[in-house]
C-alpha positions as CSV (number, residue, x, y, z in Angstrom):
1,X,114.2,93.1,81.5
2,X,114.4,96.3,79.6
3,X,113.0,99.1,81.9
4,X,111.5,100.9,79.0
5,X,109.3,97.9,78.3
6,X,107.6,96.8,81.6
7,X,105.3,94.4,79.9
8,X,107.8,92.6,77.7
9,X,107.0,88.9,77.7
10,X,109.4,86.0,77.9
11,X,109.8,84.6,74.4
12,X,109.3,81.0,75.8
13,X,105.7,82.0,76.5
14,X,104.7,83.0,73.0
15,X,102.1,80.2,72.6
16,X,100.4,80.8,75.9
17,X,97.4,82.7,74.6
18,X,96.5,79.7,72.5
19,X,95.5,78.0,75.7
20,X,92.3,80.1,75.7
21,X,89.7,78.4,73.4
22,X,88.1,81.7,72.4
23,X,91.4,83.1,71.5
24,X,92.3,80.0,69.6
25,X,89.2,80.1,67.6
26,X,89.1,83.7,66.7
27,X,92.7,83.7,66.0
28,X,92.4,80.6,63.7
29,X,89.5,82.0,61.8
30,X,91.3,85.3,61.5
31,X,94.3,83.6,60.1
32,X,92.4,82.1,57.3
33,X,90.7,85.4,56.6
34,X,94.0,87.1,56.3
35,X,95.2,84.5,53.9
36,X,92.1,84.9,51.7
37,X,92.5,88.7,51.9
38,X,96.1,88.5,50.9
39,X,95.1,86.2,48.0
40,X,92.5,88.7,46.9
41,X,94.9,91.6,47.0
42,X,97.7,89.9,45.2
43,X,95.2,88.6,42.5
44,X,93.8,92.2,42.0
45,X,97.3,93.7,41.7
46,X,98.5,91.2,39.2
47,X,95.2,91.4,37.2
48,X,95.5,95.2,37.1
49,X,99.0,94.8,35.6
50,X,97.6,92.4,33.0
51,X,94.8,94.7,32.1
52,X,96.7,97.9,32.0
53,X,100.4,97.3,32.2
54,X,100.5,100.5,34.5
55,X,102.7,100.5,37.7
56,X,100.7,103.5,39.0
57,X,97.3,101.7,38.7
58,X,98.9,98.5,40.2
59,X,100.0,100.6,43.1
60,X,96.6,102.2,43.3
61,X,95.1,98.7,44.1
62,X,97.0,98.9,47.3
63,X,95.6,102.3,47.9
64,X,92.1,101.2,47.2
65,X,92.5,98.3,49.7
66,X,94.0,100.3,52.6
67,X,92.7,103.8,52.1
68,X,89.3,102.9,53.9
69,X,91.5,102.2,57.0
70,X,92.4,105.8,57.0
71,X,88.9,107.0,56.4
72,X,87.0,104.7,58.6
73,X,89.3,103.1,61.2
74,X,88.5,105.7,64.0
75,X,84.7,105.8,63.5
76,X,84.9,102.0,63.5
77,X,86.9,102.1,66.7
78,X,84.1,104.2,68.4
79,X,81.5,101.7,67.2
80,X,83.5,98.8,68.7
81,X,83.8,100.6,72.1
82,X,80.2,101.6,72.3
83,X,77.9,99.1,70.5
84,X,77.2,95.4,70.2
85,X,80.3,94.1,68.3
86,X,78.9,90.8,67.5
87,X,76.0,92.2,65.5
88,X,78.4,94.8,63.9
89,X,80.9,92.2,62.7
90,X,78.3,89.7,61.4
91,X,76.7,92.3,59.2
92,X,80.0,93.6,57.9
93,X,81.2,90.0,57.2
94,X,77.9,89.4,55.3
95,X,78.5,92.4,53.0
96,X,82.2,91.4,52.5
97,X,81.1,87.9,51.5
98,X,78.6,89.2,49.1
99,X,81.0,91.8,47.5
100,X,83.7,89.1,47.1
101,X,81.2,86.7,45.4
102,X,80.2,89.4,43.0
103,X,83.7,90.1,42.2
104,X,84.3,86.4,41.6
105,X,81.4,86.1,39.2
106,X,82.4,89.2,37.1
107,X,86.0,88.0,36.9
108,X,84.7,84.5,35.7
109,X,82.6,86.0,33.1
110,X,85.5,88.3,31.9
111,X,83.5,91.5,32.7
112,X,85.8,93.1,35.2
113,X,87.8,96.2,34.1
114,X,90.2,98.5,35.9
115,X,87.4,100.7,37.3
116,X,85.3,97.7,38.6
117,X,88.5,96.1,40.0
118,X,89.3,99.3,42.0
119,X,85.7,99.6,43.1
120,X,85.4,96.2,44.6
121,X,88.8,96.3,46.1
122,X,87.8,99.5,47.8
123,X,84.5,97.9,49.0
124,X,86.3,95.0,50.5
125,X,88.7,97.4,52.1
126,X,85.8,99.3,53.6
127,X,84.4,96.1,55.1
128,X,87.8,95.2,56.5
129,X,88.4,98.6,58.1
130,X,84.9,98.6,59.8
131,X,85.3,95.2,61.4
132,X,89.1,95.4,62.4
133,X,88.8,97.3,65.6
134,X,85.9,95.0,66.8
135,X,87.9,91.8,65.8
136,X,91.1,93.3,67.4
137,X,89.4,94.1,70.7
138,X,87.5,90.8,70.7
139,X,90.7,88.9,70.5
140,X,92.3,91.1,73.1
141,X,89.5,90.5,75.5
142,X,90.1,86.8,75.4
143,X,93.5,87.1,77.1
144,X,94.9,88.7,80.3
145,X,96.6,92.0,80.1
146,X,100.0,90.4,80.8
147,X,99.5,88.1,77.8
148,X,98.4,91.0,75.5
149,X,101.7,91.6,73.9
150,X,102.0,87.9,73.2
151,X,98.5,87.8,71.6
152,X,99.4,90.8,69.4
153,X,102.6,89.1,68.3
154,X,100.7,86.0,67.4
155,X,98.1,88.1,65.4
156,X,100.9,89.9,63.7
157,X,102.6,86.6,62.9
158,X,99.5,85.2,61.3
159,X,98.8,88.5,59.4
160,X,102.3,88.5,57.9
161,X,102.1,84.8,57.6
162,X,99.2,85.3,55.3
163,X,101.4,87.6,53.2
164,X,103.8,84.6,52.8
165,X,101.2,82.0,52.2
166,X,98.5,83.9,50.5
167,X,100.5,85.5,47.6
168,X,102.4,82.2,46.9
169,X,99.1,80.3,46.7
170,X,97.3,83.0,44.8
171,X,100.2,83.2,42.3
172,X,99.9,79.5,41.6
173,X,96.1,79.5,41.5
174,X,96.1,82.6,39.3
175,X,98.6,81.0,36.9
176,X,96.6,77.9,36.7
177,X,92.9,79.2,36.6
178,X,92.9,82.9,36.6
179,X,91.8,85.5,39.1
180,X,88.2,84.2,39.7
181,X,89.4,81.2,41.6
182,X,91.5,83.3,43.9
183,X,88.5,85.7,44.6
184,X,86.4,82.6,45.3
185,X,88.8,81.7,48.2
186,X,88.2,85.1,49.7
187,X,84.5,84.4,49.9
188,X,85.1,81.1,51.7
189,X,87.3,82.7,54.3
190,X,84.8,85.5,54.9
191,X,82.2,82.9,55.9
192,X,84.7,81.1,58.1
193,X,85.2,84.4,60.1
194,X,81.5,84.8,60.4
195,X,81.2,81.3,61.8
196,X,83.9,82.0,64.4
197,X,82.1,85.3,65.5
198,X,78.9,83.4,66.2
199,X,80.7,80.6,68.0
200,X,82.9,83.0,70.2
201,X,81.0,86.2,70.3
202,X,82.8,89.4,71.5
203,X,82.2,90.7,74.9
204,X,79.3,93.3,74.9
205,X,79.9,96.9,76.2
206,X,79.6,97.2,80.0
207,X,76.2,98.7,80.9
208,X,76.2,101.9,82.9
209,X,74.0,104.8,83.9
210,X,75.7,107.1,81.4
211,X,74.5,107.2,77.8
212,X,76.9,105.8,75.2
213,X,79.1,108.3,73.4
214,X,77.9,109.4,70.1
215,X,80.0,108.8,67.1
216,X,81.4,112.3,66.7
217,X,82.0,112.7,70.5
218,X,83.7,109.3,70.7
219,X,86.0,110.3,67.9
220,X,87.0,113.5,69.6
221,X,87.5,111.6,72.8
222,X,89.9,109.3,71.2
223,X,91.8,111.9,69.3
224,X,92.0,113.9,72.6
225,X,93.3,111.0,74.4
226,X,96.0,110.3,72.0
227,X,97.0,113.9,71.7
228,X,97.4,114.3,75.4
229,X,99.0,110.8,76.1
230,X,102.7,111.2,75.3
231,X,103.2,107.4,75.0
232,X,100.4,106.9,72.4
233,X,101.0,110.0,70.5
234,X,104.7,109.1,70.1
235,X,103.9,105.6,68.9
236,X,101.3,106.9,66.4
237,X,103.8,109.4,65.0
238,X,106.5,106.7,64.5
239,X,104.0,104.2,63.0
240,X,102.9,106.6,60.4
241,X,106.4,107.4,59.5
242,X,107.6,103.9,59.3
243,X,104.5,102.6,57.4
244,X,104.4,105.5,54.9
245,X,108.1,105.3,54.0
246,X,108.1,101.4,53.9
247,X,105.0,101.3,51.8
248,X,107.2,101.9,48.7
249,X,108.6,98.3,48.7
250,X,105.1,96.8,49.1
251,X,103.4,99.0,46.6
252,X,106.1,98.6,44.0
253,X,106.7,95.0,44.4
254,X,104.7,93.9,41.2
255,X,106.9,96.3,39.3
256,X,110.1,95.0,40.8
257,X,109.0,91.4,39.9
258,X,108.0,92.2,36.3
259,X,110.5,95.0,35.3
260,X,113.7,94.3,37.2
261,X,113.5,90.5,37.8
262,X,111.5,89.3,34.8
263,X,109.0,87.4,36.9
264,X,105.4,86.4,36.3
265,X,102.5,86.1,38.7
266,X,104.1,83.1,40.5
267,X,107.4,85.0,40.9
268,X,105.6,88.0,42.4
269,X,103.9,85.6,44.8
270,X,107.4,84.3,45.7
271,X,108.7,87.8,46.5
272,X,105.7,88.4,48.7
273,X,106.3,85.1,50.4
274,X,109.9,86.1,51.1
275,X,108.7,89.2,52.9
276,X,106.0,87.2,54.7
277,X,108.2,84.3,55.8
278,X,110.7,86.9,57.4
279,X,107.8,88.3,59.2
280,X,106.6,85.0,60.6
281,X,110.1,84.0,61.5
282,X,110.5,87.4,63.4
283,X,107.6,86.4,65.7
284,X,109.7,83.7,67.4
285,X,112.3,86.1,68.7
286,X,110.7,89.5,68.9
287,X,109.7,89.0,72.5
288,X,113.4,88.3,73.4
289,X,114.5,91.3,71.3
290,X,112.1,93.7,73.2
291,X,113.3,92.5,76.6
292,X,117.0,92.7,75.5
293,X,117.0,96.1,73.8
294,X,115.3,99.4,74.2
295,X,112.4,100.0,71.9
296,X,114.1,102.9,70.3
297,X,117.3,100.9,69.6
298,X,115.2,98.0,68.2
299,X,113.4,100.6,65.9
300,X,116.7,102.0,64.6
301,X,117.9,98.4,63.8
302,X,114.5,97.7,62.0
303,X,114.8,100.9,59.9
304,X,118.5,100.0,58.8
305,X,117.4,96.5,57.8
306,X,114.3,97.5,55.9
307,X,115.9,100.5,54.1
308,X,118.7,98.0,53.1
309,X,116.0,95.6,51.6
310,X,114.6,98.5,49.6
311,X,118.0,99.4,48.2
312,X,118.7,95.8,47.1
313,X,115.3,95.8,45.4
314,X,116.2,99.0,43.6
315,X,119.6,98.2,42.5
316,X,120.0,94.5,42.2
317,X,118.7,92.0,39.6
318,X,120.3,88.9,41.2
319,X,117.2,87.0,42.4
320,X,118.7,85.1,45.3
321,X,120.1,88.3,46.9
322,X,116.7,90.1,46.4
323,X,114.8,87.1,48.0
324,X,117.2,87.0,51.0
325,X,117.1,90.8,51.6
326,X,113.3,90.6,51.4
327,X,113.2,87.8,54.1
328,X,115.2,90.2,56.3
329,X,113.0,93.1,55.4
330,X,109.8,91.2,56.3
331,X,111.3,90.4,59.7
332,X,112.1,94.0,60.3
333,X,108.7,95.1,59.2
334,X,106.8,92.7,61.5
335,X,109.1,93.4,64.5
336,X,108.4,97.2,64.2
337,X,104.7,97.0,63.4
338,X,103.8,94.5,66.1
339,X,105.9,96.5,68.6
340,X,104.0,99.8,67.7
341,X,100.7,97.9,68.0
342,X,101.6,96.3,71.3
343,X,102.9,99.6,72.8
344,X,99.8,101.4,71.7
345,X,97.3,98.9,73.2
346,X,99.2,98.5,76.4
347,X,99.2,102.3,77.0
348,X,95.4,102.6,76.7
349,X,92.8,101.8,79.3
350,X,90.0,99.4,78.5
351,X,87.3,102.3,77.7
352,X,89.5,103.6,74.8
353,X,91.4,100.3,73.9
354,X,89.5,99.7,70.6
355,X,90.0,103.3,69.5
356,X,93.6,103.2,70.3
357,X,94.0,100.0,68.2
358,X,92.0,101.8,65.4
359,X,94.2,104.9,65.6
360,X,97.3,102.5,65.3
361,X,95.6,101.1,62.2
362,X,94.6,104.4,61.0
363,X,98.2,105.7,61.1
364,X,99.8,102.5,59.8
365,X,97.5,101.5,57.0
366,X,96.4,105.1,56.2
367,X,100.0,106.0,55.8
368,X,100.4,102.9,53.8
369,X,97.7,103.8,51.4
370,X,98.8,107.3,50.9
371,X,102.4,106.3,50.7
372,X,101.5,103.5,48.1
373,X,99.9,106.2,45.8
374,X,102.8,108.6,46.4
375,X,105.5,106.0,45.5
376,X,103.5,104.7,42.6
377,X,103.4,108.2,41.1
378,X,107.2,108.8,42.0
379,X,108.0,105.6,40.2
380,X,106.2,106.8,37.1
381,X,107.9,110.2,37.3
382,X,111.5,109.5,38.2
383,X,111.8,105.6,37.8
384,X,111.5,102.6,40.0
385,X,115.1,102.7,41.4
386,X,115.1,106.3,42.2
387,X,111.8,106.0,44.1
388,X,113.0,103.1,46.2
389,X,116.4,104.8,46.9
390,X,114.5,108.0,48.1
391,X,112.1,106.0,50.3
392,X,115.2,104.2,51.9
393,X,116.9,107.5,52.6
394,X,113.7,108.9,54.3
395,X,113.5,105.7,56.5
396,X,117.1,106.2,57.7
397,X,116.4,109.8,58.4
398,X,113.3,108.8,60.5
399,X,115.6,107.2,63.1
400,X,115.9,110.8,64.4
401,X,112.4,110.7,65.6
402,X,113.5,108.8,68.6
403,X,114.5,112.0,70.3
404,X,111.3,113.9,70.2
405,X,109.0,110.8,70.2
406,X,110.5,108.0,72.3
407,X,108.9,104.6,72.4
408,X,107.8,102.7,75.5
409,X,105.3,100.1,76.7
410,X,102.4,101.3,78.9
411,X,102.7,100.7,82.7
412,X,99.9,99.0,84.7
413,X,99.1,102.1,86.8
414,X,98.5,104.2,83.7
415,X,95.6,102.0,82.4
416,X,94.2,100.4,85.5
417,X,91.1,102.2,86.5
418,X,91.0,103.4,90.1
419,X,88.2,103.6,92.6
420,X,86.8,107.2,93.1
421,X,88.6,108.6,96.2
422,X,85.6,110.8,97.0
423,X,81.9,110.9,96.4
424,X,80.2,114.0,95.4
425,X,76.8,115.4,94.9
426,X,75.3,118.6,93.6
427,X,71.9,120.0,94.7
428,X,70.4,120.2,91.3
429,X,72.1,117.7,89.0
430,X,71.8,118.8,85.3
431,X,70.9,116.7,82.2
432,X,73.5,114.7,80.7
433,X,73.9,116.9,77.7
434,X,73.9,120.2,79.6
435,X,77.2,122.2,79.4
436,X,79.9,123.2,79.2
437,X,80.7,122.5,82.8
438,X,83.5,124.3,84.6
439,X,85.0,122.6,87.7
440,X,87.2,124.2,90.4
441,X,89.3,122.3,92.9
442,X,90.3,124.8,95.6
443,X,93.5,124.4,97.7
444,X,95.0,126.2,100.6
445,X,98.7,126.0,100.5
446,X,101.4,127.4,102.9
447,X,103.9,129.8,101.2
448,X,106.8,127.5,101.9
449,X,105.1,124.7,99.9
450,X,103.8,126.8,97.0
451,X,106.5,125.9,94.5
452,X,106.3,122.2,95.1
453,X,102.5,122.3,94.9
454,X,102.6,124.0,91.6
455,X,105.0,121.5,90.3
456,X,102.7,118.7,91.4
457,X,99.4,120.3,90.4
458,X,100.9,121.0,86.9
459,X,101.2,117.3,86.3
460,X,97.5,117.0,86.4
461,X,97.1,119.0,83.1
462,X,97.9,116.1,80.9
463,X,95.4,113.6,82.5
464,X,92.7,116.1,82.8
465,X,92.8,117.0,79.2
466,X,93.5,113.5,78.1
467,X,90.2,112.2,80.0
468,X,87.9,115.0,78.7
469,X,88.9,118.5,79.7
470,X,89.0,121.1,76.8
471,X,90.7,123.7,79.0
472,X,93.0,123.5,82.2
473,X,94.7,126.1,84.3
474,X,95.7,126.8,87.9
475,X,95.2,130.2,89.5
476,X,96.3,132.0,92.6
477,X,93.8,134.2,94.6
478,X,95.1,137.8,94.5
479,X,93.1,138.6,97.7
480,X,94.3,135.5,99.5
481,X,97.8,134.3,98.3
482,X,97.5,131.0,100.1
483,X,94.4,130.0,98.1
484,X,95.0,128.3,94.8
485,X,92.3,127.1,92.2
486,X,92.6,124.4,89.6
487,X,90.0,125.1,86.9
488,X,89.2,122.9,84.0
489,X,86.2,122.8,81.5
490,X,84.5,119.9,80.0
491,X,81.9,119.9,77.1
492,X,78.9,118.4,79.1
493,X,77.9,117.0,82.4
494,X,78.0,113.5,81.0
495,X,81.6,114.2,79.8
496,X,82.5,115.3,83.3
497,X,81.0,112.1,84.8
498,X,83.0,110.1,82.2
499,X,86.1,112.0,83.1
500,X,85.6,110.9,86.7
501,X,85.0,107.4,85.8
502,X,88.1,107.2,83.6
503,X,90.5,108.1,86.4
504,X,93.5,105.6,86.4
505,X,95.6,104.7,89.4
506,X,98.4,106.9,88.1
507,X,96.1,110.0,88.0
508,X,94.8,109.4,91.5
509,X,98.4,109.2,92.7
510,X,99.1,112.7,91.0
511,X,95.9,114.0,92.7
512,X,97.0,112.7,96.0
513,X,100.4,114.2,95.6
514,X,98.8,117.7,94.9
515,X,96.5,117.3,97.9
516,X,99.3,116.3,100.1
517,X,100.4,120.1,100.3
518,X,97.0,121.1,101.6
519,X,96.8,122.8,104.9
520,X,95.8,119.9,107.3
521,X,93.0,121.7,109.0
522,X,91.1,122.6,105.8
523,X,89.6,120.2,103.1
524,X,90.1,120.5,99.5
525,X,86.9,121.9,98.0
526,X,85.4,120.9,94.6
527,X,82.9,123.2,93.0
528,X,80.8,122.7,89.8
529,X,79.5,125.5,87.5
530,X,77.1,125.1,84.5
531,X,77.2,127.5,81.6
532,X,74.0,129.4,81.4
533,X,74.2,131.6,78.3
534,X,76.6,131.7,75.2
535,X,78.3,135.0,74.4
């Protein structure tokens, strides 16, 4: 097994998560919902082409669909980690169904225009953004951690399979009956998702004596965790780069179909089906590829293949070659995006996993939405072929990101919460919201061990900041050179208690290493200070 990927599953076990009834039910309902959503997006894009003949407005449909992910994904992740996900999901699914039904009726009456089409597409995107972290975490909770990469691969296969099946079905249905019938399918799949949520409700948040994080504080906690977790930060940067550059092909696909290949709605659906078919096929061997190659080598290969597909779409009018290259491009897209997602979620402990998934979504679909608008505008300014060639060149250049931002899967000790190694008490415990709170850990170190101790204690800076500290530093006492003080600050007393509760096995090992240099006859002292007045 590739050492950079300690959780890489055996490809033969791909279907093992389906043995769990709850996973099977939520996965099945989600698969149908993805199909309905893909059909709705395809019909909206093609209807916009018929209404306006504008490549920019057609690409803007993709932006309207996915921009809410950029705006709302992180707040939705906080909600998924802190409140009743069942109630949240059911309410959002109800709004989605009502909005899709209204769009269906307007399209049936012929009253929908470009502005209305963008509005309802945006509203449906808002609903999808708000429920996605809750649904993702609900699905993840139904399987063991060892099966999590497999479950994510299956979800990615169905999502991309929807891109294969949905546009093809939508193209045929649109050609036969018009857009209203396609939008009606989205209504039915939304109600199917609602039924599955009631049948297999998500696990409620774990009760505790600490108050739930507020929305703004929870968002800051997630951003701080991602910024100070090298593995997650690297994956998010790489996700945004790959998705933003690759969005050119997806956003300009209707224009490729109409202007370069002379195809109609059914032909556009066929091109989408080629991308989706490649994505589904990739799911059968992606686990084997992850275990055989390093994640960075796999990413480089995917960038080469997908940039090749964009170049073929830009320069070729031979339909068989375009379709074949799009199958390979879809396989590269799914391999990379599912790997990014699995790497992000396996690198996050349970308390922040939904927010980690939402940050992956924020980076992938947020970059996708902004990239779609950019490449649509570039296509209008410099032409379709030039825009696709430019995006392909950018994707090739992005391979260089492997050096500053290497990819890897998370290790068990990095996400497994540890038992507190010591109890503590203060004589006058403050209110939860009181703060800021300064914490000092006092060590006494022999001069011969000072350099090794400083190397060890320096490693605590990342986990302290990642789990809640806004400031961290280690000091040496000028009056007593053997006395060292590790000092960090958290925003409130509740944040300090959360920081203690979030300690992982890996962080405890680092703390134990620093404490191993302590003079044996003296204990390590921890002192707490509460700010009394602001300057």
